[in-house]
mmJSON file of the N, C-alpha and C atoms, coordinates in Angstrom:
{"data_MODEL":{"atom_site":{
"group_PDB":["ATOM","ATOM","ATOM","ATOM","ATOM","ATOM","ATOM","ATOM","ATOM","ATOM","ATOM","ATOM","ATOM","ATOM","ATOM","ATOM","ATOM","ATOM","ATOM","ATOM","ATOM","ATOM","ATOM","ATOM","ATOM","ATOM","ATOM","ATOM","ATOM","ATOM","ATOM","ATOM","ATOM","ATOM","ATOM","ATOM","ATOM","ATOM","ATOM","ATOM","ATOM","ATOM","ATOM","ATOM","ATOM","ATOM","ATOM","ATOM","ATOM","ATOM","ATOM","ATOM","ATOM","ATOM","ATOM","ATOM","ATOM","ATOM","ATOM","ATOM","ATOM","ATOM","ATOM","ATOM","ATOM","ATOM","ATOM","ATOM","ATOM","ATOM","ATOM","ATOM","ATOM","ATOM","ATOM","ATOM","ATOM","ATOM","ATOM","ATOM","ATOM","ATOM","ATOM","ATOM","ATOM","ATOM","ATOM","ATOM","ATOM","ATOM","ATOM","ATOM","ATOM","ATOM","ATOM","ATOM","ATOM","ATOM","ATOM","ATOM","ATOM","ATOM","ATOM","ATOM","ATOM","ATOM","ATOM","ATOM","ATOM","ATOM","ATOM","ATOM","ATOM","ATOM","ATOM","ATOM","ATOM","ATOM","ATOM","ATOM","ATOM","ATOM","ATOM","ATOM","ATOM","ATOM","ATOM","ATOM","ATOM","ATOM","ATOM","ATOM","ATOM","ATOM","ATOM","ATOM","ATOM","ATOM","ATOM","ATOM","ATOM","ATOM","ATOM","ATOM","ATOM","ATOM","ATOM","ATOM","ATOM","ATOM","ATOM","ATOM","ATOM","ATOM","ATOM","ATOM","ATOM","ATOM","ATOM","ATOM","ATOM","ATOM","ATOM","ATOM","ATOM","ATOM","ATOM","ATOM","ATOM","ATOM","ATOM","ATOM","ATOM","ATOM","ATOM","ATOM","ATOM","ATOM","ATOM","ATOM","ATOM","ATOM","ATOM","ATOM","ATOM","ATOM","ATOM","ATOM","ATOM","ATOM","ATOM","ATOM","ATOM","ATOM","ATOM","ATOM","ATOM","ATOM","ATOM","ATOM","ATOM","ATOM","ATOM","ATOM","ATOM","ATOM","ATOM","ATOM","ATOM","ATOM","ATOM","ATOM","ATOM","ATOM","ATOM","ATOM","ATOM","ATOM","ATOM","ATOM","ATOM","ATOM","ATOM","ATOM","ATOM","ATOM","ATOM","ATOM","ATOM","ATOM","ATOM","ATOM","ATOM","ATOM","ATOM","ATOM","ATOM","ATOM","ATOM","ATOM","ATOM","ATOM","ATOM","ATOM","ATOM","ATOM"],
"id":[1,2,3,4,5,6,7,8,9,10,11,12,13,14,15,16,17,18,19,20,21,22,23,24,25,26,27,28,29,30,31,32,33,34,35,36,37,38,39,40,41,42,43,44,45,46,47,48,49,50,51,52,53,54,55,56,57,58,59,60,61,62,63,64,65,66,67,68,69,70,71,72,73,74,75,76,77,78,79,80,81,82,83,84,85,86,87,88,89,90,91,92,93,94,95,96,97,98,99,100,101,102,103,104,105,106,107,108,109,110,111,112,113,114,115,116,117,118,119,120,121,122,123,124,125,126,127,128,129,130,131,132,133,134,135,136,137,138,139,140,141,142,143,144,145,146,147,148,149,150,151,152,153,154,155,156,157,158,159,160,161,162,163,164,165,166,167,168,169,170,171,172,173,174,175,176,177,178,179,180,181,182,183,184,185,186,187,188,189,190,191,192,193,194,195,196,197,198,199,200,201,202,203,204,205,206,207,208,209,210,211,212,213,214,215,216,217,218,219,220,221,222,223,224,225,226,227,228,229,230,231,232,233,234,235,236,237,238,239,240,241,242,243,244,245,246],
"type_symbol":["N","C","C","N","C","C","N","C","C","N","C","C","N","C","C","N","C","C","N","C","C","N","C","C","N","C","C","N","C","C","N","C","C","N","C","C","N","C","C","N","C","C","N","C","C","N","C","C","N","C","C","N","C","C","N","C","C","N","C","C","N","C","C","N","C","C","N","C","C","N","C","C","N","C","C","N","C","C","N","C","C","N","C","C","N","C","C","N","C","C","N","C","C","N","C","C","N","C","C","N","C","C","N","C","C","N","C","C","N","C","C","N","C","C","N","C","C","N","C","C","N","C","C","N","C","C","N","C","C","N","C","C","N","C","C","N","C","C","N","C","C","N","C","C","N","C","C","N","C","C","N","C","C","N","C","C","N","C","C","N","C","C","N","C","C","N","C","C","N","C","C","N","C","C","N","C","C","N","C","C","N","C","C","N","C","C","N","C","C","N","C","C","N","C","C","N","C","C","N","C","C","N","C","C","N","C","C","N","C","C","N","C","C","N","C","C","N","C","C","N","C","C","N","C","C","N","C","C","N","C","C","N","C","C","N","C","C","N","C","C","N","C","C","N","C","C"],
"label_atom_id":["N","CA","C","N","CA","C","N","CA","C","N","CA","C","N","CA","C","N","CA","C","N","CA","C","N","CA","C","N","CA","C","N","CA","C","N","CA","C","N","CA","C","N","CA","C","N","CA","C","N","CA","C","N","CA","C","N","CA","C","N","CA","C","N","CA","C","N","CA","C","N","CA","C","N","CA","C","N","CA","C","N","CA","C","N","CA","C","N","CA","C","N","CA","C","N","CA","C","N","CA","C","N","CA","C","N","CA","C","N","CA","C","N","CA","C","N","CA","C","N","CA","C","N","CA","C","N","CA","C","N","CA","C","N","CA","C","N","CA","C","N","CA","C","N","CA","C","N","CA","C","N","CA","C","N","CA","C","N","CA","C","N","CA","C","N","CA","C","N","CA","C","N","CA","C","N","CA","C","N","CA","C","N","CA","C","N","CA","C","N","CA","C","N","CA","C","N","CA","C","N","CA","C","N","CA","C","N","CA","C","N","CA","C","N","CA","C","N","CA","C","N","CA","C","N","CA","C","N","CA","C","N","CA","C","N","CA","C","N","CA","C","N","CA","C","N","CA","C","N","CA","C","N","CA","C","N","CA","C","N","CA","C","N","CA","C","N","CA","C","N","CA","C","N","CA","C","N","CA","C","N","CA","C","N","CA","C"],
"label_alt_id":[null,null,null,null,null,null,null,null,null,null,null,null,null,null,null,null,null,null,null,null,null,null,null,null,null,null,null,null,null,null,null,null,null,null,null,null,null,null,null,null,null,null,null,null,null,null,null,null,null,null,null,null,null,null,null,null,null,null,null,null,null,null,null,null,null,null,null,null,null,null,null,null,null,null,null,null,null,null,null,null,null,null,null,null,null,null,null,null,null,null,null,null,null,null,null,null,null,null,null,null,null,null,null,null,null,null,null,null,null,null,null,null,null,null,null,null,null,null,null,null,null,null,null,null,null,null,null,null,null,null,null,null,null,null,null,null,null,null,null,null,null,null,null,null,null,null,null,null,null,null,null,null,null,null,null,null,null,null,null,null,null,null,null,null,null,null,null,null,null,null,null,null,null,null,null,null,null,null,null,null,null,null,null,null,null,null,null,null,null,null,null,null,null,null,null,null,null,null,null,null,null,null,null,null,null,null,null,null,null,null,null,null,null,null,null,null,null,null,null,null,null,null,null,null,null,null,null,null,null,null,null,null,null,null,null,null,null,null,null,null,null,null,null,null,null,null],
"label_comp_id":["MET","MET","MET","ILE","ILE","ILE","MET","MET","MET","ILE","ILE","ILE","PRO","PRO","PRO","ASP","ASP","ASP","TYR","TYR","TYR","LEU","LEU","LEU","GLN","GLN","GLN","THR","THR","THR","ASP","ASP","ASP","PHE","PHE","PHE","TYR","TYR","TYR","SER","SER","SER","GLY","GLY","GLY","LYS","LYS","LYS","THR","THR","THR","ASN","ASN","ASN","ASP","ASP","ASP","LEU","LEU","LEU","ILE","ILE","ILE","LYS","LYS","LYS","PHE","PHE","PHE","VAL","VAL","VAL","ILE","ILE","ILE","ASN","ASN","ASN","ASP","ASP","ASP","SER","SER","SER","VAL","VAL","VAL","GLU","GLU","GLU","VAL","VAL","VAL","ILE","ILE","ILE","SER","SER","SER","GLY","GLY","GLY","ASP","ASP","ASP","TYR","TYR","TYR","LYS","LYS","LYS","GLY","GLY","GLY","TYR","TYR","TYR","LEU","LEU","LEU","CYS","CYS","CYS","ALA","ALA","ALA","VAL","VAL","VAL","ILE","ILE","ILE","SER","SER","SER","ILE","ILE","ILE","GLU","GLU","GLU","ASN","ASN","ASN","ILE","ILE","ILE","GLU","GLU","GLU","PRO","PRO","PRO","GLU","GLU","GLU","VAL","VAL","VAL","GLU","GLU","GLU","LEU","LEU","LEU","LEU","LEU","LEU","LEU","LEU","LEU","GLU","GLU","GLU","ARG","ARG","ARG","GLY","GLY","GLY","ASP","ASP","ASP","ASP","ASP","ASP","GLY","GLY","GLY","SER","SER","SER","PHE","PHE","PHE","ILE","ILE","ILE","LYS","LYS","LYS","VAL","VAL","VAL","ARG","ARG","ARG","GLN","GLN","GLN","ALA","ALA","ALA","ASN","ASN","ASN","LEU","LEU","LEU","LYS","LYS","LYS","LEU","LEU","LEU","LEU","LEU","LEU","GLU","GLU","GLU","SER","SER","SER","GLN","GLN","GLN","HIS","HIS","HIS","ASN","ASN","ASN","LEU","LEU","LEU"],
"label_asym_id":["A","A","A","A","A","A","A","A","A","A","A","A","A","A","A","A","A","A","A","A","A","A","A","A","A","A","A","A","A","A","A","A","A","A","A","A","A","A","A","A","A","A","A","A","A","A","A","A","A","A","A","A","A","A","A","A","A","A","A","A","A","A","A","A","A","A","A","A","A","A","A","A","A","A","A","A","A","A","A","A","A","A","A","A","A","A","A","A","A","A","A","A","A","A","A","A","A","A","A","A","A","A","A","A","A","A","A","A","A","A","A","A","A","A","A","A","A","A","A","A","A","A","A","A","A","A","A","A","A","A","A","A","A","A","A","A","A","A","A","A","A","A","A","A","A","A","A","A","A","A","A","A","A","A","A","A","A","A","A","A","A","A","A","A","A","A","A","A","A","A","A","A","A","A","A","A","A","A","A","A","A","A","A","A","A","A","A","A","A","A","A","A","A","A","A","A","A","A","A","A","A","A","A","A","A","A","A","A","A","A","A","A","A","A","A","A","A","A","A","A","A","A","A","A","A","A","A","A","A","A","A","A","A","A","A","A","A","A","A","A","A","A","A","A","A","A"],
"label_entity_id":["1","1","1","1","1","1","1","1","1","1","1","1","1","1","1","1","1","1","1","1","1","1","1","1","1","1","1","1","1","1","1","1","1","1","1","1","1","1","1","1","1","1","1","1","1","1","1","1","1","1","1","1","1","1","1","1","1","1","1","1","1","1","1","1","1","1","1","1","1","1","1","1","1","1","1","1","1","1","1","1","1","1","1","1","1","1","1","1","1","1","1","1","1","1","1","1","1","1","1","1","1","1","1","1","1","1","1","1","1","1","1","1","1","1","1","1","1","1","1","1","1","1","1","1","1","1","1","1","1","1","1","1","1","1","1","1","1","1","1","1","1","1","1","1","1","1","1","1","1","1","1","1","1","1","1","1","1","1","1","1","1","1","1","1","1","1","1","1","1","1","1","1","1","1","1","1","1","1","1","1","1","1","1","1","1","1","1","1","1","1","1","1","1","1","1","1","1","1","1","1","1","1","1","1","1","1","1","1","1","1","1","1","1","1","1","1","1","1","1","1","1","1","1","1","1","1","1","1","1","1","1","1","1","1","1","1","1","1","1","1","1","1","1","1","1","1"],
"label_seq_id":[1,1,1,2,2,2,3,3,3,4,4,4,5,5,5,6,6,6,7,7,7,8,8,8,9,9,9,10,10,10,11,11,11,12,12,12,13,13,13,14,14,14,15,15,15,16,16,16,17,17,17,18,18,18,19,19,19,20,20,20,21,21,21,22,22,22,23,23,23,24,24,24,25,25,25,26,26,26,27,27,27,28,28,28,29,29,29,30,30,30,31,31,31,32,32,32,33,33,33,34,34,34,35,35,35,36,36,36,37,37,37,38,38,38,39,39,39,40,40,40,41,41,41,42,42,42,43,43,43,44,44,44,45,45,45,46,46,46,47,47,47,48,48,48,49,49,49,50,50,50,51,51,51,52,52,52,53,53,53,54,54,54,55,55,55,56,56,56,57,57,57,58,58,58,59,59,59,60,60,60,61,61,61,62,62,62,63,63,63,64,64,64,65,65,65,66,66,66,67,67,67,68,68,68,69,69,69,70,70,70,71,71,71,72,72,72,73,73,73,74,74,74,75,75,75,76,76,76,77,77,77,78,78,78,79,79,79,80,80,80,81,81,81,82,82,82],
"pdbx_PDB_ins_code":[null,null,null,null,null,null,null,null,null,null,null,null,null,null,null,null,null,null,null,null,null,null,null,null,null,null,null,null,null,null,null,null,null,null,null,null,null,null,null,null,null,null,null,null,null,null,null,null,null,null,null,null,null,null,null,null,null,null,null,null,null,null,null,null,null,null,null,null,null,null,null,null,null,null,null,null,null,null,null,null,null,null,null,null,null,null,null,null,null,null,null,null,null,null,null,null,null,null,null,null,null,null,null,null,null,null,null,null,null,null,null,null,null,null,null,null,null,null,null,null,null,null,null,null,null,null,null,null,null,null,null,null,null,null,null,null,null,null,null,null,null,null,null,null,null,null,null,null,null,null,null,null,null,null,null,null,null,null,null,null,null,null,null,null,null,null,null,null,null,null,null,null,null,null,null,null,null,null,null,null,null,null,null,null,null,null,null,null,null,null,null,null,null,null,null,null,null,null,null,null,null,null,null,null,null,null,null,null,null,null,null,null,null,null,null,null,null,null,null,null,null,null,null,null,null,null,null,null,null,null,null,null,null,null,null,null,null,null,null,null,null,null,null,null,null,null],
"Cartn_x":[41.11,40.038,39.819,38.584,38.228,38.086,38.63,38.495,37.023,36.612,35.231,35.194,34.359,34.317,34.009,34.601,34.425,32.967,32.152,30.748,29.998,30.359,29.715,30.133,31.414,31.911,31.262,31.174,30.577,29.122,28.361,26.959,26.862,27.656,27.63,27.87,28.921,29.275,28.399,27.617,26.679,25.257,25.092,23.785,22.823,23.341,22.475,22.658,21.56,21.602,21.525,21.813,21.692,21.328,21.344,20.926,21.813,23.079,24.012,24.138,24.275,24.509,23.211,22.659,21.342,21.419,22.63,22.815,23.859,23.84,24.8,25.453,26.481,27.222,26.276,26.515,25.777,24.36,23.948,22.649,22.652,21.553,21.376,20.772,21.443,20.998,20.973,20.199,20.196,20.686,21.566,22.011,20.922,20.339,19.185,19.53,20.763,21.194,22.712,23.23,24.678,25.234,26.562,27.275,26.912,26.556,26.307,24.818,23.969,22.518,22.106,21.244,20.724,21.474,22.663,23.437,22.865,22.851,22.482,23.773,23.872,25.131,24.914,26.021,26.044,26.936,26.49,27.266,28.421,29.63,30.836,31.417,31.54,32.143,31.772,32.031,31.884,33.212,33.179,34.408,34.636,33.593,33.68,32.392,32.481,31.276,31.122,32.176,32.108,32.787,32.305,31.181,29.832,29.785,28.581,28.99,28.068,28.374,28.576,29.694,30.018,30.344,29.767,29.939,30.665,31.409,32.022,31.024,30.758,29.795,30.479,29.97,30.395,29.275,29.6,28.595,28.195,26.882,26.373,26.67,26.902,27.096,28.498,29.516,30.882,31.79,31.261,32.048,33.041,33.036,33.963,33.452,34.335,34.01,33.843,32.829,32.569,32.25,32.551,32.196,31.013,29.972,28.733,28.235,27.727,27.131,25.882,25.733,24.58,23.262,23.224,22.001,21.578,22.48,22.194,21.762,21.449,21.138,19.728,19.187,17.878,18.041,17.519,17.606,16.686,17.198,16.397,15.938,16.777,16.468,16.963,16.064,16.449,16.986,18.132,18.696,18.908,18.355,18.587,17.937,18.612,18.039,17.186,15.919,15.018,14.938],
"Cartn_y":[34.899,33.939,33.127,32.987,32.26,30.778,29.952,28.505,28.107,27.206,26.718,25.521,25.595,24.51,23.15,22.12,20.76,20.349,20.724,20.288,20.874,22.096,22.688,21.944,21.612,20.858,19.466,18.819,17.479,17.517,18.474,18.607,18.857,19.796,20.173,18.954,18.19,17.055,15.83,15.804,14.698,15.067,16.258,16.634,17.223,17.736,18.302,19.811,20.526,21.97,22.244,23.483,23.888,25.375,25.959,27.356,28.317,27.979,28.878,28.564,27.294,26.882,26.298,26.982,26.62,25.696,25.448,24.599,23.539,22.455,21.367,21.026,20.19,19.821,19.262,19.674,19.244,19.791,20.674,21.316,22.106,22.04,22.853,24.183,25.264,26.592,27.549,28.605,29.717,30.94,31.7,32.956,33.983,34.559,35.443,36.924,37.243,38.638,38.699,39.884,40.063,39.904,39.836,39.801,38.607,37.497,36.279,35.94,36.928,36.72,35.946,34.94,34.154,32.862,32.712,31.49,30.326,29.15,27.912,27.195,26.758,26.232,25.048,24.377,23.335,23.817,23.577,23.975,22.992,23.543,22.72,22.721,23.905,23.961,25.255,25.267,26.47,27.208,28.467,29.256,30.129,30.767,31.655,31.573,31.861,31.961,33.355,34.162,35.526,36.46,37.646,38.245,37.647,36.922,36.189,34.942,33.999,32.724,32.953,32.431,32.485,31.063,30.653,29.298,29.302,28.238,28.024,27.24,27.737,27.111,26.744,25.698,25.354,25.754,26.627,27.088,25.954,25.889,24.85,25.086,26.343,26.641,26.341,26.544,26.325,25.602,25.226,24.474,25.301,26.613,27.446,27.606,28.034,28.175,29.642,29.915,31.271,31.224,32.317,32.445,33.39,32.948,33.727,33.68,34.813,34.867,33.993,33.255,32.379,33.138,34.379,35.188,35.454,35.265,35.516,34.259,33.188,31.91,31.437,30.682,30.042,28.571,27.698,26.267,25.854,25.062,24.569,23.14,22.338,20.912,20.47,20.052,19.701,18.282,18.163,16.86,16.753,17.69,17.743,16.564,16.12,15.11,15.827,15.449,16.124,15.361],
"Cartn_z":[20.167,19.944,21.216,21.606,22.818,22.496,23.379,23.205,23.333,22.494,22.534,23.491,24.539,25.529,24.899,25.475,24.963,24.872,25.877,25.865,24.667,24.242,23.058,21.797,21.706,20.551,20.508,21.663,21.732,21.288,21.821,21.406,19.906,19.409,17.994,17.092,17.387,16.537,16.756,17.863,18.055,17.675,17.107,16.581,17.583,18.692,19.727,19.818,19.668,19.871,21.369,21.748,23.148,23.178,24.347,24.48,23.699,23.505,22.821,21.331,20.993,19.604,19.038,18.038,17.487,16.276,15.778,14.597,14.922,14.161,14.357,13.019,13.095,11.896,10.834,9.606,8.41,8.293,9.212,9.029,7.724,7.013,5.805,6.227,5.851,6.263,5.078,5.25,4.305,5.05,4.411,4.995,4.701,5.764,5.599,5.71,6.106,6.135,6.13,5.839,5.792,4.395,4.328,3.048,2.166,2.761,1.986,1.871,2.061,2.026,0.768,0.973,-0.134,-0.409,0.153,-0.089,0.718,0.112,0.779,1.135,2.385,2.887,3.819,4.131,5.155,6.291,7.522,8.702,8.888,9.08,9.193,10.607,11.222,12.556,13.271,14.576,15.385,15.319,14.914,14.815,16.048,16.529,17.69,18.481,19.783,20.598,21.21,21.159,21.676,20.687,20.468,21.161,20.769,19.653,19.279,18.515,18.414,17.762,16.26,15.767,14.34,13.897,12.763,12.259,10.926,10.673,9.362,8.526,7.329,6.421,5.113,4.475,3.118,2.179,1.242,0.281,-0.654,-0.941,-1.815,-3.279,-3.668,-5.088,-5.578,-4.73,-5.218,-4.224,-3.054,-2.086,-1.285,-1.47,-0.702,0.73,1.611,3.021,3.386,4.21,4.675,6.17,6.864,8.273,8.377,9.088,9.185,10.63,11.1,12.433,12.465,13.558,13.72,13.548,14.014,13.926,12.486,11.532,10.119,9.369,10.107,9.477,9.783,8.822,8.986,8.636,9.489,9.261,8.122,7.192,6.072,6.29,6.91,7.062,8.421,9.279,10.635,10.725,11.398,11.707,13.204,13.964,15.405,16.114,17.151,18.042,19.067,19.147,20.089,21.391],
"occupancy":[1.0,1.0,1.0,1.0,1.0,1.0,1.0,1.0,1.0,1.0,1.0,1.0,1.0,1.0,1.0,1.0,1.0,1.0,1.0,1.0,1.0,1.0,1.0,1.0,1.0,1.0,1.0,1.0,1.0,1.0,1.0,1.0,1.0,1.0,1.0,1.0,1.0,1.0,1.0,1.0,1.0,1.0,1.0,1.0,1.0,1.0,1.0,1.0,1.0,1.0,1.0,1.0,1.0,1.0,1.0,1.0,1.0,1.0,1.0,1.0,1.0,1.0,1.0,1.0,1.0,1.0,1.0,1.0,1.0,1.0,1.0,1.0,1.0,1.0,1.0,1.0,1.0,1.0,1.0,1.0,1.0,1.0,1.0,1.0,1.0,1.0,1.0,1.0,1.0,1.0,1.0,1.0,1.0,1.0,1.0,1.0,1.0,1.0,1.0,1.0,1.0,1.0,1.0,1.0,1.0,1.0,1.0,1.0,1.0,1.0,1.0,1.0,1.0,1.0,1.0,1.0,1.0,1.0,1.0,1.0,1.0,1.0,1.0,1.0,1.0,1.0,1.0,1.0,1.0,1.0,1.0,1.0,1.0,1.0,1.0,1.0,1.0,1.0,1.0,1.0,1.0,1.0,1.0,1.0,1.0,1.0,1.0,1.0,1.0,1.0,1.0,1.0,1.0,1.0,1.0,1.0,1.0,1.0,1.0,1.0,1.0,1.0,1.0,1.0,1.0,1.0,1.0,1.0,1.0,1.0,1.0,1.0,1.0,1.0,1.0,1.0,1.0,1.0,1.0,1.0,1.0,1.0,1.0,1.0,1.0,1.0,1.0,1.0,1.0,1.0,1.0,1.0,1.0,1.0,1.0,1.0,1.0,1.0,1.0,1.0,1.0,1.0,1.0,1.0,1.0,1.0,1.0,1.0,1.0,1.0,1.0,1.0,1.0,1.0,1.0,1.0,1.0,1.0,1.0,1.0,1.0,1.0,1.0,1.0,1.0,1.0,1.0,1.0,1.0,1.0,1.0,1.0,1.0,1.0,1.0,1.0,1.0,1.0,1.0,1.0,1.0,1.0,1.0,1.0,1.0,1.0],
"B_iso_or_equiv":[0.0,0.0,0.0,0.0,0.0,0.0,0.0,0.0,0.0,0.0,0.0,0.0,0.0,0.0,0.0,0.0,0.0,0.0,0.0,0.0,0.0,0.0,0.0,0.0,0.0,0.0,0.0,0.0,0.0,0.0,0.0,0.0,0.0,0.0,0.0,0.0,0.0,0.0,0.0,0.0,0.0,0.0,0.0,0.0,0.0,0.0,0.0,0.0,0.0,0.0,0.0,0.0,0.0,0.0,0.0,0.0,0.0,0.0,0.0,0.0,0.0,0.0,0.0,0.0,0.0,0.0,0.0,0.0,0.0,0.0,0.0,0.0,0.0,0.0,0.0,0.0,0.0,0.0,0.0,0.0,0.0,0.0,0.0,0.0,0.0,0.0,0.0,0.0,0.0,0.0,0.0,0.0,0.0,0.0,0.0,0.0,0.0,0.0,0.0,0.0,0.0,0.0,0.0,0.0,0.0,0.0,0.0,0.0,0.0,0.0,0.0,0.0,0.0,0.0,0.0,0.0,0.0,0.0,0.0,0.0,0.0,0.0,0.0,0.0,0.0,0.0,0.0,0.0,0.0,0.0,0.0,0.0,0.0,0.0,0.0,0.0,0.0,0.0,0.0,0.0,0.0,0.0,0.0,0.0,0.0,0.0,0.0,0.0,0.0,0.0,0.0,0.0,0.0,0.0,0.0,0.0,0.0,0.0,0.0,0.0,0.0,0.0,0.0,0.0,0.0,0.0,0.0,0.0,0.0,0.0,0.0,0.0,0.0,0.0,0.0,0.0,0.0,0.0,0.0,0.0,0.0,0.0,0.0,0.0,0.0,0.0,0.0,0.0,0.0,0.0,0.0,0.0,0.0,0.0,0.0,0.0,0.0,0.0,0.0,0.0,0.0,0.0,0.0,0.0,0.0,0.0,0.0,0.0,0.0,0.0,0.0,0.0,0.0,0.0,0.0,0.0,0.0,0.0,0.0,0.0,0.0,0.0,0.0,0.0,0.0,0.0,0.0,0.0,0.0,0.0,0.0,0.0,0.0,0.0,0.0,0.0,0.0,0.0,0.0,0.0,0.0,0.0,0.0,0.0,0.0,0.0],
"pdbx_formal_charge":[null,null,null,null,null,null,null,null,null,null,null,null,null,null,null,null,null,null,null,null,null,null,null,null,null,null,null,null,null,null,null,null,null,null,null,null,null,null,null,null,null,null,null,null,null,null,null,null,null,null,null,null,null,null,null,null,null,null,null,null,null,null,null,null,null,null,null,null,null,null,null,null,null,null,null,null,null,null,null,null,null,null,null,null,null,null,null,null,null,null,null,null,null,null,null,null,null,null,null,null,null,null,null,null,null,null,null,null,null,null,null,null,null,null,null,null,null,null,null,null,null,null,null,null,null,null,null,null,null,null,null,null,null,null,null,null,null,null,null,null,null,null,null,null,null,null,null,null,null,null,null,null,null,null,null,null,null,null,null,null,null,null,null,null,null,null,null,null,null,null,null,null,null,null,null,null,null,null,null,null,null,null,null,null,null,null,null,null,null,null,null,null,null,null,null,null,null,null,null,null,null,null,null,null,null,null,null,null,null,null,null,null,null,null,null,null,null,null,null,null,null,null,null,null,null,null,null,null,null,null,null,null,null,null,null,null,null,null,null,null,null,null,null,null,null,null],
"auth_seq_id":[1,1,1,2,2,2,3,3,3,4,4,4,5,5,5,6,6,6,7,7,7,8,8,8,9,9,9,10,10,10,11,11,11,12,12,12,13,13,13,14,14,14,15,15,15,16,16,16,17,17,17,18,18,18,19,19,19,20,20,20,21,21,21,22,22,22,23,23,23,24,24,24,25,25,25,26,26,26,27,27,27,28,28,28,29,29,29,30,30,30,31,31,31,32,32,32,33,33,33,34,34,34,35,35,35,36,36,36,37,37,37,38,38,38,39,39,39,40,40,40,41,41,41,42,42,42,43,43,43,44,44,44,45,45,45,46,46,46,47,47,47,48,48,48,49,49,49,50,50,50,51,51,51,52,52,52,53,53,53,54,54,54,55,55,55,56,56,56,57,57,57,58,58,58,59,59,59,60,60,60,61,61,61,62,62,62,63,63,63,64,64,64,65,65,65,66,66,66,67,67,67,68,68,68,69,69,69,70,70,70,71,71,71,72,72,72,73,73,73,74,74,74,75,75,75,76,76,76,77,77,77,78,78,78,79,79,79,80,80,80,81,81,81,82,82,82],
"auth_comp_id":["MET","MET","MET","ILE","ILE","ILE","MET","MET","MET","ILE","ILE","ILE","PRO","PRO","PRO","ASP","ASP","ASP","TYR","TYR","TYR","LEU","LEU","LEU","GLN","GLN","GLN","THR","THR","THR","ASP","ASP","ASP","PHE","PHE","PHE","TYR","TYR","TYR","SER","SER","SER","GLY","GLY","GLY","LYS","LYS","LYS","THR","THR","THR","ASN","ASN","ASN","ASP","ASP","ASP","LEU","LEU","LEU","ILE","ILE","ILE","LYS","LYS","LYS","PHE","PHE","PHE","VAL","VAL","VAL","ILE","ILE","ILE","ASN","ASN","ASN","ASP","ASP","ASP","SER","SER","SER","VAL","VAL","VAL","GLU","GLU","GLU","VAL","VAL","VAL","ILE","ILE","ILE","SER","SER","SER","GLY","GLY","GLY","ASP","ASP","ASP","TYR","TYR","TYR","LYS","LYS","LYS","GLY","GLY","GLY","TYR","TYR","TYR","LEU","LEU","LEU","CYS","CYS","CYS","ALA","ALA","ALA","VAL","VAL","VAL","ILE","ILE","ILE","SER","SER","SER","ILE","ILE","ILE","GLU","GLU","GLU","ASN","ASN","ASN","ILE","ILE","ILE","GLU","GLU","GLU","PRO","PRO","PRO","GLU","GLU","GLU","VAL","VAL","VAL","GLU","GLU","GLU","LEU","LEU","LEU","LEU","LEU","LEU","LEU","LEU","LEU","GLU","GLU","GLU","ARG","ARG","ARG","GLY","GLY","GLY","ASP","ASP","ASP","ASP","ASP","ASP","GLY","GLY","GLY","SER","SER","SER","PHE","PHE","PHE","ILE","ILE","ILE","LYS","LYS","LYS","VAL","VAL","VAL","ARG","ARG","ARG","GLN","GLN","GLN","ALA","ALA","ALA","ASN","ASN","ASN","LEU","LEU","LEU","LYS","LYS","LYS","LEU","LEU","LEU","LEU","LEU","LEU","GLU","GLU","GLU","SER","SER","SER","GLN","GLN","GLN","HIS","HIS","HIS","ASN","ASN","ASN","LEU","LEU","LEU"],
"auth_asym_id":["A","A","A","A","A","A","A","A","A","A","A","A","A","A","A","A","A","A","A","A","A","A","A","A","A","A","A","A","A","A","A","A","A","A","A","A","A","A","A","A","A","A","A","A","A","A","A","A","A","A","A","A","A","A","A","A","A","A","A","A","A","A","A","A","A","A","A","A","A","A","A","A","A","A","A","A","A","A","A","A","A","A","A","A","A","A","A","A","A","A","A","A","A","A","A","A","A","A","A","A","A","A","A","A","A","A","A","A","A","A","A","A","A","A","A","A","A","A","A","A","A","A","A","A","A","A","A","A","A","A","A","A","A","A","A","A","A","A","A","A","A","A","A","A","A","A","A","A","A","A","A","A","A","A","A","A","A","A","A","A","A","A","A","A","A","A","A","A","A","A","A","A","A","A","A","A","A","A","A","A","A","A","A","A","A","A","A","A","A","A","A","A","A","A","A","A","A","A","A","A","A","A","A","A","A","A","A","A","A","A","A","A","A","A","A","A","A","A","A","A","A","A","A","A","A","A","A","A","A","A","A","A","A","A","A","A","A","A","A","A","A","A","A","A","A","A"],
"auth_atom_id":["N","CA","C","N","CA","C","N","CA","C","N","CA","C","N","CA","C","N","CA","C","N","CA","C","N","CA","C","N","CA","C","N","CA","C","N","CA","C","N","CA","C","N","CA","C","N","CA","C","N","CA","C","N","CA","C","N","CA","C","N","CA","C","N","CA","C","N","CA","C","N","CA","C","N","CA","C","N","CA","C","N","CA","C","N","CA","C","N","CA","C","N","CA","C","N","CA","C","N","CA","C","N","CA","C","N","CA","C","N","CA","C","N","CA","C","N","CA","C","N","CA","C","N","CA","C","N","CA","C","N","CA","C","N","CA","C","N","CA","C","N","CA","C","N","CA","C","N","CA","C","N","CA","C","N","CA","C","N","CA","C","N","CA","C","N","CA","C","N","CA","C","N","CA","C","N","CA","C","N","CA","C","N","CA","C","N","CA","C","N","CA","C","N","CA","C","N","CA","C","N","CA","C","N","CA","C","N","CA","C","N","CA","C","N","CA","C","N","CA","C","N","CA","C","N","CA","C","N","CA","C","N","CA","C","N","CA","C","N","CA","C","N","CA","C","N","CA","C","N","CA","C","N","CA","C","N","CA","C","N","CA","C","N","CA","C","N","CA","C","N","CA","C","N","CA","C","N","CA","C","N","CA","C","N","CA","C"],
"pdbx_PDB_model_num":[1,1,1,1,1,1,1,1,1,1,1,1,1,1,1,1,1,1,1,1,1,1,1,1,1,1,1,1,1,1,1,1,1,1,1,1,1,1,1,1,1,1,1,1,1,1,1,1,1,1,1,1,1,1,1,1,1,1,1,1,1,1,1,1,1,1,1,1,1,1,1,1,1,1,1,1,1,1,1,1,1,1,1,1,1,1,1,1,1,1,1,1,1,1,1,1,1,1,1,1,1,1,1,1,1,1,1,1,1,1,1,1,1,1,1,1,1,1,1,1,1,1,1,1,1,1,1,1,1,1,1,1,1,1,1,1,1,1,1,1,1,1,1,1,1,1,1,1,1,1,1,1,1,1,1,1,1,1,1,1,1,1,1,1,1,1,1,1,1,1,1,1,1,1,1,1,1,1,1,1,1,1,1,1,1,1,1,1,1,1,1,1,1,1,1,1,1,1,1,1,1,1,1,1,1,1,1,1,1,1,1,1,1,1,1,1,1,1,1,1,1,1,1,1,1,1,1,1,1,1,1,1,1,1,1,1,1,1,1,1,1,1,1,1,1,1]
}}}
């Protein structure tokens, strides 16, 4: 597992997206493809950045945690600082 650089963690937890990480903590997302397609979730943390960004999500239906590739997510409610 590759260490996630501090600047990515800082941006993520302060609500700032960047070129690599498109979601931030507590963003409401829908899984649009893959094993968990259709689930509504909240973004909790960055799990991996290579080979692709993977995020830890909390499912809205039962509170369980799942890991999903960022590419499989769609933002439902923006909280990003522009």
